[in-house]
N, C-alpha and C positions, 0 to 999 in steps of 0.2 A: 621239268628241268628249265624250260623257258622262263618260268616265273621265279624259280629259285636263284638263278644267276643274277638277275637284276636286284633281287632282294639281298643277295650276298654282298654285292658292291655297295648298295645303299647303306647297309649296316657298317661297312668299312668307312664310308665317307661320313655319315652322321647317324650313329647308332641311337636307338631310343634312350632317353634319359631316365635314370632312376628317379622315383618320386621325391627323394630327399634333395635333389638338386634341380628339379624341374620348377622353374619360377611360377608356372601356372598352377602348380600344386602348393608350393611353399608359401607364396605370397597371395593367399586368398583368405576370405573371411575377415577376421579382425587382424590378420597379418598383412592385409593388402595395404599398399601405401596411401598416404593422404597428402594433401597440399599444405603449404605453410599457412598459418593464421596469425595475424597481428594481435597485439594484446587486446583481450576481450574480457569484460566484466562477467562474473559468473554468479548464479543464484544459489544460495544455501537453502536446500529443500528439506533438511532435517537437522534438528539440533542447532547449535551455535558454534562458530569458530572462536576459540579462546582469544581474547584481545591481547593476551600475553604471548601468544604464539605468532611471532612476526619473522618472516623470512621467505625463502623460496624453496619449494620442493621441485627438483628437476631430475628427469630420468632420460636415459639414452636408449637408442634402439635402431634397428635396421629399417630403412624406408627407401627402396630403390627409386631414383628419380627417372631413369630411362628404362625402357623395356629391354631386358637382356637378350642378346642374340642367341645364346644357347643356355648353358647351365648357370645357375646362380644359387649358391648356398645361402641359407638363412643368415649366416654370420657375415655375409659380404654385401648386404644392402647398404646404401649410403646412410651415414649417421644422421639421425634427426633427434633433436632435444625437445621434450615436452615439459614445460614449466608451469607452476602455479604459485604466484606470489600471494602470500598471506599478509595482510596489513590491517590491524585494528578490526578484526572480525570480517574483513572483506577479502575476496579472492579474484585474481586476474590470471587468465590462462593465455599461453602463447606457445606456438611450436615453430621451430626453424631448423633448416638443414645446417649441419656443420659444413662451412664452405672450405672444404679441403682442396688441395691441388687437383686431385682426381675429379672431384665434383665440378670445379670451375672449368677444367679442361674439357670434360664431356658435355657440360652444359653449353659451352660455346660451340662445340662441334655438332651437337644435336644427336650424337650416337655414342654408344659405349666404346671406349678405347683401351683402358687398362684391363688386362686379363684377370679373371677371377681364379687365382691359383688354388684356393681351398676347394672350389667347385671342381677343378680339374679340367683337362682337355679330353673330349670325347670324340674320337674318330679323326680321320685324316683332315677334314676341313677345319677342325679346331686347331690342328697343328699348323696348317697353312696360315690361319688367322694369327696365331702366335708368332710365326716367322715375320709376318707383316708388322707386328708390334716391335719386334727386334729391329726391323728396318727403320721404324719411326725413331727408335732410340739412337741408332747410329747416325741418322740424318739430323738429329737435334729437335725433332718435332715432339718428342716425349722426353722430358728431363727427369729421370728417376731419382736424381739427387734431391728433388723436391718432395719425394715420398709418393707412395701409391696406395696409402691406407684410406679407410673410410671413417675412422673416428666414431664408431657406432656402439662400442661395448660398455663403457663406464664413464664415470666422472670422478675427478679428484681435485682437492684443493692443495696445491703445492707451492710453497714460497710466495704466497700472496697471489697466486694465479689459479683461476678455475680452468681445469683441463678436461677436454674430451679425448678419450683414449681408445685405441685398438692396438693389438700387439704386433701388427704388421707395419707399423709406422711410429714416428715420434708423435707426441701429443699435440693437439691444437688448443690454443688459448681462446677462450670465449669469455664474454662479459655479459652481465645482466644489468639492464638500464633501470632507472628509477620508475619508469613507466611500465615495466614488466616485459620489455623486449629482450631478445637474445641476439648478440652480435658475435661473429667470429673475427678475432684480431689477427690470427695467422698461426703458422706452425712454430712450435717451440724448438728451435734448432740448438739443442744442448749438445749435439754431436754432428760433426760434419762428414762422417764416414758414409760411404755408399750403402743404401738400403738400411740406414740406421733405424732402430726400433726400440720400443720400451714396453714392458708388460702393461696390460690394462688394469693390473691390480697392484700398484705401488703401495708401500706401507709407510705411514707417517708416525714418527715418535713425538708425542706431545711434550715430553720432557726435554729432549734435545733439539726439537724443531728440525730434525733431519728426515729425509725421505729415502727409503731403500727400494731398489728396483732391480730388474734384470733385463737383458736383451737376449734374443734367441735367433738361431740361424739354421737353415737347411744344411749348410756346409760346416765343417770343423773350423773354428770352435763353435759348438752348438749353444753353449750357455755362458753368459758373462754377467757377473754380479757387480753392482755399483751403488753408490749413494750420492745424494744431492744435499749439500749443506744448507744451513738456515738462510743463506743469501741466494740460494737458487743456483749455485755453482756445482757442476758435476765433478766428483772426485775421481781419483785413479780407479780404473776398472780392475776387477779380479777375474781373469779368465779361468773357467772351470775345465781344465784339461782332462779330468777324471770322468767326464761324461763323454762316452765314445760314440754313441749313436744318437740320431735326432729324435729323441723321445718327446712326446707332447707334454709340455709344461705350461699350464695356463695361469697358475697361481703359485704362491709360496707364502711363507710366514716368517715373522720375526718375533723374538723375545727380547728381554733386556740385554742378553749377551750374544744371541745366535740368530743366524738366518737358516731357514729350513726349506730344503727343496725335495722334490720327489720325482723319480723316474717311473713312467708307466709302461704298459705293454702296447700302447698306441704309438706307432712309429710313422715318420714322414718319409715317403719315397718320391724323390724328385723324378727319378727315372720313370715311375709309373705315370706321372703327369705328362712328361715330355714325349712319351710314346703313345699318348692318346688313350690311355686305359682308365681314365676317370680320376676321382679325387686322390690326393696324396696319402691319406690315412690308411695304414695297414695294421693288422693285429699280429703281434709276434707272441704266440703262446709259450715259446721256449724261454722268453726273457723273464728273469726274476726281477720284480719291482723292488726299488730301493728308496730309502730316505737318506738324504745327505744333510749333515749339520756342519755349518761353517761359522766361526766367530764373526760377529758383525764387522769388526775392524781388521779382519785378516788381510794380509798383503799378497798372499798367493793361495792356490787351492791345495797345497800340501797340508794345510790345516783342516781340510774337509774330511769328515768321517762318515763313510757310507755304511748303512746297515740294510740287509735284505729283509724285506717285508712282503712275503708272497701274497699275491692277490690284492695289493693296495693300488688301485687305479683311481686316484683322486682327481676330481675336476676343480673343486673350490676348497680352499682352506678356510674354515669358519673362525678358528682361533687357535692360539698356542701360547703356553706359558711355562715357566720353569717352576717345578715343584721341588724345592731344595736345590742342592748343588749338583746332584747326579741324575735328575729326572726331568724330562720335557714332556708335557702333555700336549697332544695335537688333536684337534677336533676338525674333521673333514668329511665331505661327502665322498662316496665311493661307488663306482660302477661295478656292481657285483659280477656281471657277465659281459665282458667286452665282445665275446663272440655273438651274443644276442644283439648287443648294441649295434654292431656292424652288419648284422644280417639284413640283406636287402628287403626282406619281407617285413621286418620289424622296425627298420630304421626310421621310416616315415612316421610311424606311431610315436617313437621316442621324440623326434624333432618337433612333432605337432604339440607335444605337451611340455617341451623344454621351457619356453618363455612364459608360461602361465601356470597359475596355481588355483586350486579349488577352495583353498582356505589356509589357515595357519595354526600352528600349535606352539606352546611354550614349554620348554623342558628345563627342569631343575638339574643342573649339571652335577650337583653334589649327590643327589639321590638317583638321578637317571630317570625320574618319574615325570610324566606329563602333568602340568599344573594349569594349563590353559588351552582352549581350543575354540575355533570359530570357522564355520564354512560360509561362503558368500551366497549360497542359495542356488536353486536350479538354473542352469544356463548361464551362470555368472562365474567369471574367472578374473583373478587379480594378477598383478605382477609381483616382483620381489618386494616383500614388506620391509619397511624401514622404521627402525626405532629412533625416536628423538626424545632426549631427556627434557624434563621440565626445567624451567629457569631456576637455577639453584644459587642465585646471588645472595639470598638471605642466609647468612652463616649460622643464625640461631635455629634454623629449621633443619631437622634431619630427614633425609630422603632415602627411601629404599632404592636398590639398583634398578628396579623396574618402574619407578615413578616417572611416567612420561607418556608418550603417544606412539602409536603405530600408524603409519600412513601408507597408502598405495592407490594406484588407479585400478578400478574394477570395471569390467565390461560385461554387459548383458547381451549374450549372443542371440537371444530371442527377440529383443527390441532393437538391437544394434545401437544402444546408447551406452555412454561411459560416464562414470562418476569418479570423484575423488573421495575416498573414505578415510575418515580420521577416527581412530579407536583408542580406548583407554588401555594402555599396555598392562596396567596392574590388575585389572579385573580378570577373573578366570574365563569369562566368555568374550573378552575383548569388546566391551560395550561400545556402541556407537556414540561418539561425541558430536560429530557433524558429518553431513553428506553434502557435497558440492556438485551440482549438475554442470557437467562440462559442455561447452558449446559445440563440440564435435566428437566423433568417434576417435578414441586414442588407441592405436594399435599396440599389441603386445610388444614388450621390449626387454631390455636386459637390466642394467644396474643404474642406480640413482643415488642422490644424497640430498640433504637439507642444509641450506646455508642461512644462518641467522643474519639479521640486520646489523 
């Protein structure tokens, strides 16, 4: 009894962390953070970089600057951009933090300040620390109007601006210099509301030059749809009153006429966080998942049509299009068993594999058959592969839809070395075009893009 009572109180104050939010477990190996590196020339060790392929491959990801006091989810590390500038067959690497308000505030203080809400509060001491943060807000030492996000999830090019995004905040504008460096210009304040945010996966229409996006909230209204015109001006919001519970929505889709949303069985519980019982995500097995279709230029959500789609718990939407007047085709990833996903014994395995891949395949969507495959090799893992079309300025030449390149960073966990891999997208085995030796280990990350000159 003498040993059990102290143990009981210790668990109330600071219970052990689940591996999925224990920073010592999450940010280890090639997920461990690295320091910034100025623009550095790289060696091509296999093949040749096409002289016609000029631009910058840039990828986002979590890279905690400071040691977390307690829990830190993979999705809450400070945003770091890793870029590779390709110019006339040469390559220059650089990596920099996105200088968010949170990053600068904590960098100056020398310790973490902003609470990690996705990681949750674990025990009474975390609740006390959270109350101290509230005091900082009240006294003006923490201005949440400037945002609390980490800009670590994705990148997008919107209205002439290169944006680093995460869905807990508004985007940050970054720029790429001619010398290959990365600079943060500041937060894109398209909205002045408290705790304003924008999805990390906005959709750009190349025909109208409009960008479509949404914001999300713990409290009602949970979902708000909006668009940004070709001049970068945010248009009137469309509140979605027909979404009654805070369901996790990370992505969405647009077609020529519609915006498509999905409700999952993953719910957010703010009460669970504020009572020190861990992360906010909870699984609601009784909830029937839905897909909502809204006209792109709707003025209110009375035009939204919801359809029940049992078992559809999508995380990312790969594509969507209209097949005639009455049918919409939606291609998306799906978590088959959320119960397994949220099981404490399996969650760390899922998260360990989330930001890395062992290879890639190509699927013919008309036949559903696999038409291409490549694995990176023993001990090697890559990030999200990115397709880049070949330069198609020659109007006399006909190109197939897969004429182009696939690129990604690949890390060898046996040698602890990283490369940039450029592959032929058209070949069935994704033949290597060039391999660039990177001057440092590149941690696993999330989403990226390629910007041409």
